[in-house]
DSSP file (Angstrom, degrees, kcal/mol; ACC not computed):
  #  RESIDUE AA STRUCTURE BP1 BP2  ACC     N-H-->O    O-->H-N    N-H-->O    O-->H-N    TCO  KAPPA ALPHA  PHI   PSI    X-CA   Y-CA   Z-CA
    1    1 A M    >         0   0    0      0, 0.0     3,-1.3     0, 0.0     4,-0.2   0.000 360.0 360.0 360.0 106.6   29.7   -1.0  -32.0
    2    2 A P  G >   +     0   0    0      0, 0.0     3,-1.6     0, 0.0     0, 0.0   0.740 360.0  72.2 -71.0 -21.7   29.4    1.0  -28.8
    3    3 A Q  G 3  S+     0   0    0      1,-0.3     6,-0.0     3,-0.0     0, 0.0   0.667  90.3  61.9 -68.8 -12.6   28.1    4.2  -30.5
    4    4 A L  G <  S+     0   0    0     -3,-1.3    -1,-0.3     2,-0.0     0, 0.0   0.609  81.6  89.6 -86.0 -11.5   24.8    2.5  -31.1
    5    5 A N    <>  -     0   0    0     -3,-1.6     4,-0.6    -4,-0.2    -1,-0.0  -0.772  61.8-168.0 -85.0 111.1   24.2    2.1  -27.4
    6    6 A P  H  >  +     0   0    0      0, 0.0     4,-2.6     0, 0.0     5,-0.3   0.627  64.7  84.1 -79.4 -11.8   22.3    5.3  -26.5
    7    7 A S  H  > S+     0   0    0      1,-0.2     4,-1.8     2,-0.2     5,-0.2   0.928  94.6  37.8 -66.1 -46.9   22.5    5.1  -22.7
    8    8 A P  H  > S+     0   0    0      0, 0.0     4,-2.1     0, 0.0    -1,-0.2   0.907 120.3  47.6 -70.4 -35.0   26.0    6.5  -22.0
    9    9 A W  H  X S+     0   0    0     -4,-0.6     4,-2.3     2,-0.2    -2,-0.2   0.854 110.2  51.6 -72.9 -33.2   25.6    9.2  -24.7
   10   10 A F  H  X S+     0   0    0     -4,-2.6     4,-2.5     2,-0.2    -1,-0.2   0.899 110.4  49.1 -68.2 -39.2   22.2   10.2  -23.6
   11   11 A A  H  X S+     0   0    0     -4,-1.8     4,-2.5    -5,-0.3    -2,-0.2   0.893 111.5  49.4 -65.7 -39.3   23.5   10.6  -20.0
   12   12 A I  H  X S+     0   0    0     -4,-2.1     4,-2.5     2,-0.2    -2,-0.2   0.902 111.1  50.4 -65.4 -40.4   26.4   12.7  -21.3
   13   13 A L  H  X S+     0   0    0     -4,-2.3     4,-2.2     2,-0.2    -2,-0.2   0.936 112.8  45.2 -62.4 -47.4   24.0   14.8  -23.3
   14   14 A I  H  X S+     0   0    0     -4,-2.5     4,-2.1     1,-0.2    -2,-0.2   0.916 114.3  48.9 -64.8 -42.9   21.7   15.5  -20.4
   15   15 A F  H  X S+     0   0    0     -4,-2.5     4,-2.1     1,-0.2    -1,-0.2   0.908 110.7  50.0 -64.5 -41.7   24.6   16.2  -18.0
   16   16 A S  H  X S+     0   0    0     -4,-2.5     4,-2.5     1,-0.2    -1,-0.2   0.894 111.2  49.1 -65.9 -38.2   26.2   18.6  -20.5
   17   17 A W  H  X S+     0   0    0     -4,-2.2     4,-2.6     2,-0.2    -1,-0.2   0.869 109.0  52.9 -69.0 -34.8   22.9   20.5  -20.9
   18   18 A L  H  X S+     0   0    0     -4,-2.1     4,-1.4     2,-0.2     5,-0.2   0.903 110.3  48.1 -64.1 -39.7   22.4   20.7  -17.2
   19   19 A V  H  X>S+     0   0    0     -4,-2.1     4,-2.4     2,-0.2     5,-0.8   0.942 113.2  47.7 -63.9 -46.5   25.9   22.2  -16.9
   20   20 A F  H  X5S+     0   0    0     -4,-2.5     4,-0.6     1,-0.2    -2,-0.2   0.893 115.0  45.1 -61.7 -39.7   25.1   24.7  -19.7
   21   21 A L  H  <5S+     0   0    0     -4,-2.6    -1,-0.2     1,-0.2    -2,-0.2   0.658 120.8  37.2 -83.2 -14.8   21.7   25.7  -18.2
   22   22 A T  H  <5S+     0   0    0     -4,-1.4    -2,-0.2    -3,-0.4    -3,-0.2   0.744 126.3  28.1-105.6 -28.4   22.9   26.1  -14.6
   23   23 A I  H  X5S+     0   0    0     -4,-2.4     4,-1.0    -5,-0.2    -3,-0.2   0.864 117.2  47.7-101.2 -44.9   26.4   27.6  -14.9
   24   24 A I  H  X<S+     0   0    0     -5,-0.8     4,-2.0    -4,-0.6     3,-0.3   0.913 102.7  56.7 -74.1 -44.6   26.6   29.6  -18.1
   25   25 A P  H  > S+     0   0    0      0, 0.0     4,-2.9     0, 0.0     5,-0.2   0.894 106.0  50.3 -60.0 -40.8   23.4   31.8  -18.1
   26   26 A P  H  > S+     0   0    0      0, 0.0     4,-1.4     0, 0.0    -2,-0.2   0.885 110.4  51.4 -63.1 -33.5   24.1   33.4  -14.7
   27   27 A K  H  < S+     0   0    0     -4,-1.0     4,-0.2    -3,-0.3    -3,-0.1   0.895 113.4  44.3 -66.9 -38.6   27.6   34.3  -15.9
   28   28 A I  H >< S+     0   0    0     -4,-2.0     3,-1.3     1,-0.2    -1,-0.2   0.911 113.6  49.4 -71.7 -41.4   26.2   35.9  -19.1
   29   29 A L  H 3< S+     0   0    0     -4,-2.9    -1,-0.2     1,-0.3    -2,-0.2   0.724 103.0  62.1 -71.8 -19.8   23.4   37.7  -17.2
   30   30 A A  T 3< S+     0   0    0     -4,-1.4    -1,-0.3    -5,-0.2     2,-0.2   0.546  78.2 114.0 -80.8  -6.1   25.9   39.1  -14.7
   31   31 A H    <   -     0   0    0     -3,-1.3     2,-0.4    -4,-0.2    -3,-0.0  -0.458  51.2-162.8 -67.2 132.5   27.7   40.9  -17.5
   32   32 A T        -     0   0    0     -2,-0.2    -2,-0.1     4,-0.0     4,-0.0  -0.919  17.5-123.7-116.9 145.0   27.4   44.7  -17.1
   33   33 A F        -     0   0    0     -2,-0.4     3,-0.1     1,-0.1     0, 0.0  -0.666  14.5-137.3 -84.2 140.4   28.1   47.2  -19.8
   34   34 A P  S    S+     0   0    0      0, 0.0     2,-0.5     0, 0.0    -1,-0.1   0.838  92.0  41.6 -68.4 -31.6   30.7   49.9  -18.9
   35   35 A N  S    S-     0   0    0     -3,-0.0     3,-0.0     3,-0.0    -2,-0.0  -0.959  79.4-143.8-121.4 117.5   28.7   52.7  -20.4
   36   36 A E        -     0   0    0     -2,-0.5     2,-0.1     1,-0.1    -4,-0.0  -0.558  31.8-106.5 -74.5 140.4   25.0   52.9  -19.8
   37   37 A P        -     0   0    0      0, 0.0     2,-0.3     0, 0.0    -1,-0.1  -0.412  33.3-150.2 -69.4 142.8   23.1   54.3  -22.8
   38   38 A T        -     0   0    0     -2,-0.1     2,-0.2    -3,-0.0    -3,-0.0  -0.849  20.7-105.7-113.1 150.8   21.8   57.8  -22.5
   39   39 A A        -     0   0    0     -2,-0.3     2,-0.2     1,-0.1    -1,-0.0  -0.522  33.1-134.0 -74.8 137.6   18.7   59.3  -24.1
   40   40 A Q        -     0   0    0     -2,-0.2     2,-0.1     1,-0.1    -1,-0.1  -0.614  25.0-103.6 -89.6 152.9   19.4   61.6  -27.0
   41   41 A S        -     0   0    0     -2,-0.2    -1,-0.1     1,-0.1     0, 0.0  -0.412  16.9-135.9 -72.9 152.0   17.5   64.9  -27.3
   42   42 A T  S    S+     0   0    0     -2,-0.1     2,-0.2     2,-0.1    -1,-0.1   0.525  73.4 109.1 -85.1  -5.4   14.7   65.1  -29.9
   43   43 A E        -     0   0    0      1,-0.1    -2,-0.1     0, 0.0     0, 0.0  -0.510  68.0-135.1 -71.2 134.6   16.0   68.5  -31.1
   44   44 A T        -     0   0    0     -2,-0.2    -2,-0.1     1,-0.0     2,-0.1  -0.785  25.2-116.9 -89.1 133.7   17.6   68.5  -34.5
   45   45 A P        -     0   0    0      0, 0.0     2,-0.5     0, 0.0    -1,-0.0  -0.386  28.2-109.7 -69.7 147.0   20.8   70.4  -34.6
   46   46 A K        -     0   0    0     -2,-0.1     2,-0.4     1,-0.0     0, 0.0  -0.632  37.0-162.6 -78.1 125.5   20.9   73.5  -36.9
   47   47 A T        -     0   0    0     -2,-0.5    -3,-0.0    -3,-0.0    -1,-0.0  -0.891   7.4-145.8-112.1 141.2   23.1   72.8  -39.9
   48   48 A D        -     0   0    0     -2,-0.4     2,-0.1     1,-0.0    -2,-0.0  -0.802  26.1-110.0-100.8 144.9   24.6   75.4  -42.2
   49   49 A P        -     0   0    0      0, 0.0     2,-0.2     0, 0.0    -1,-0.0  -0.413  37.8-107.6 -70.3 150.9   25.1   74.8  -45.9
   50   50 A W        -     0   0    0     -2,-0.1     2,-0.8     1,-0.1     0, 0.0  -0.540  19.6-139.9 -77.9 142.6   28.7   74.4  -47.1
   51   51 A N        -     0   0    0     -2,-0.2    -1,-0.1     3,-0.0     3,-0.0  -0.868  17.8-159.5-103.1 100.6   30.2   77.2  -49.1
   52   52 A W    >   -     0   0    0     -2,-0.8     3,-1.2     1,-0.1    -2,-0.0  -0.695   8.2-150.3 -82.9 125.7   32.2   75.5  -51.8
   53   53 A P  T 3  S+     0   0    0      0, 0.0    -1,-0.1     0, 0.0    -2,-0.0   0.711  90.2  57.0 -70.8 -18.9   34.8   77.9  -53.2
   54   54 A W  T 3         0   0    0      1,-0.2    -2,-0.0    -3,-0.0    -3,-0.0   0.344 360.0 360.0 -96.9   8.6   34.9   76.4  -56.7
   55   55 A Q    <         0   0    0     -3,-1.2    -1,-0.2     0, 0.0    -3,-0.0   0.417 360.0 360.0-110.8 360.0   31.2   76.8  -57.4
């Protein structure tokens, strides 16, 4: 039963993690958002009460 021999599977595991840790993170970190967030003002807007015609 070859699946019980850990040497090829361990090498595949290590190689795949090396690929994941060297190729994928720079691609993710290079992502830029199209719209940068802007700070909102701390002023609360003035709201008027609604005038319901049926009350």
